[in-house]
N, C-alpha and C positions, 0 to 999 in steps of 0.2 A: 347043022350042029349050035348046039349053044352054046354062047361064049360065058355064061352068067354075070351077064350083064340085065335092066329091067332098064323097056324104056319109060319114061317118064309117065307116059298117057297109061301103065300098068298101076303106080303107085299111086295116083290118081285116086280118091274117095274110099282107099282103105280105111280101114278101122286101127287106129292104135291105143294097142295097148301096153299094160307094165308085163313083165315077166311073171306079175302075182294074178294078172289078169283083171286090172281095175280098168274101165275105159277111160280113154282121154279125151276122145273125138274123133276127127276125120281129118286127113290132109287134103288141102285147099292147097296146096302150094310146094314146092323148095326155091328156097335160096340159095346160089350158089356163086361164087366168083369166078367171072367172067373171061379173065384172062388164062388162069390155070383151072379150069371146070369142076374143082374143087367144090364136094353139098358143104353147108354150112349152116342150114335149117331146112325144117320142117316148118310149115303156117300147117294153122290148128283152126280149123270149123267145125262147127257143131260142139264146143269145148263144156264135155259135163262140168258138175258141181266143182268134182272133185281135183279137176286141172284147174280152176279159179281159186283153190286153197293152195297149190304149188307155188312156188316163187318162179316164175319163168318170164322171161323177158317177153317184149309183147312188142308188134309194128305200132307205127302211127296210128294204123284203125282199129286197136286196141285186140287184137287176134294176137293170141300165142304162139311163143316159137320152142320149137323142141331141135336143141343140139343136133345133128347128127352124128357127132360121137353118143349119143345115148341110145342111135337105134343098136339091136343084138341083131332083127332078123327082118326080114323082108320076104311075106309068103302069103296069104289070104288076109293076116294082119301085121301091122307094122309091129314089132316087138320093141318096146324100147327098155332100160333097166333103169328104175324110177332113182337108186342111189346117184347114177349122172347126171339127176333135173335137180337136185337139192344141191 
């Protein structure tokens, strides 16, 4: 019986797109609060030129972060709301 949860490994390397279909990159990693387990950000790898024009927070190693609150759905792709990124 499926409980609606996705294991961490199933999300890695999925393409990240906006609901309008603009590609942002791929999931490299996920950051979360260790005490509560609350997801905070998705770390983007292979970011597109479009992603670089957004005003996104970055890691110390200059990788873009997408806030978990911007995620609409996770399936074949990770779909995010561009309005929640700005």
